[in-house]
SEDOPA-951189 format. One line per field, with one value per residue (C-alpha): z negated, x negated, y. Coordinates in steps of 0.02 Angstrom, whole numbers, plus 50000, padded with zeros to 5 digits. Each point is the difference from the previous one (the first is absolute). Example, Ala and Ser with C-alpha at 12.3 -4.5 7.8 and 13.67 -1.06 7.14 Angstrom:
REM residues 2
up	[49610, 50033]
east	[49385, 49931]
north	[49775, 50172]
//
This chain:
REM residues 83
up	[38403, 50154, 50065, 50175, 50005, 49928, 50146, 50130, 50167, 50078, 49886, 49842, 50046, 50044, 49849, 49902, 50091, 49994, 49816, 49957, 50110, 49925, 49834, 50132, 50117, 50153, 50121, 50130, 50116, 49974, 50158, 49951, 50147, 49975, 50080, 49998, 50077, 49986, 49831, 49920, 49975, 49972, 49993, 50112, 49873, 50079, 49871, 50046, 49863, 49937, 49996, 50094, 49865, 49846, 50126, 49899, 49869, 50093, 50102, 49846, 50029, 50019, 50194, 50058, 50140, 50100, 50191, 50059, 49920, 49896, 49869, 50032, 49834, 50079, 49872, 49982, 50013, 49932, 50138, 50041, 49898, 50121, 50095]
east	[53215, 49947, 49823, 49970, 49891, 50116, 50072, 50047, 50114, 50041, 50191, 49902, 49863, 50120, 50097, 49846, 49984, 50144, 49978, 49817, 50090, 50140, 49961, 49930, 50134, 49841, 50031, 50156, 49948, 49908, 49958, 49916, 49936, 49906, 49844, 49947, 49837, 49882, 50076, 49984, 50163, 50021, 50140, 49984, 50099, 50058, 50058, 50072, 50015, 50125, 49954, 49844, 49909, 50047, 49883, 49840, 50109, 49931, 49863, 49833, 50103, 49854, 50007, 50143, 49972, 50086, 50074, 50046, 50140, 50005, 49900, 49955, 49936, 49965, 50020, 49932, 50146, 49982, 49964, 50206, 50010, 49998, 50169]
north	[50557, 49886, 49972, 50010, 49871, 49878, 50005, 49863, 50026, 50207, 49997, 49979, 50112, 50133, 49986, 50061, 50122, 50087, 49947, 50077, 50163, 49993, 50101, 50143, 50010, 50021, 49861, 50019, 49849, 49862, 49870, 49864, 49866, 49853, 49922, 49825, 49952, 49853, 49963, 50173, 50096, 50219, 50067, 50176, 50151, 50161, 50142, 50158, 50117, 50130, 50128, 49996, 50121, 49858, 49902, 50043, 49875, 49849, 50055, 49945, 49814, 49881, 49951, 50124, 50069, 50129, 49966, 50147, 50026, 49867, 49921, 49833, 49840, 49861, 49841, 49804, 49907, 49836, 49850, 49884, 49852, 49845, 49983]
//
């Protein structure tokens, strides 16, 4: 199984999250927003769980928090290579 720590961009992070959760089929939607500031890159990963009753399978994941009807996970991304 792919590690989230090895992801370098939103696309690879999305694939890793889908792969991580595919066995249990609990993630209905993943939205990822990337941020870059002061040389640091992060990805805000919003997860929607379906059915909501299965949310408990993920809630113990370190760094995962509830934000409204979604779960939020913030992932640090490696700095972009100089052009």
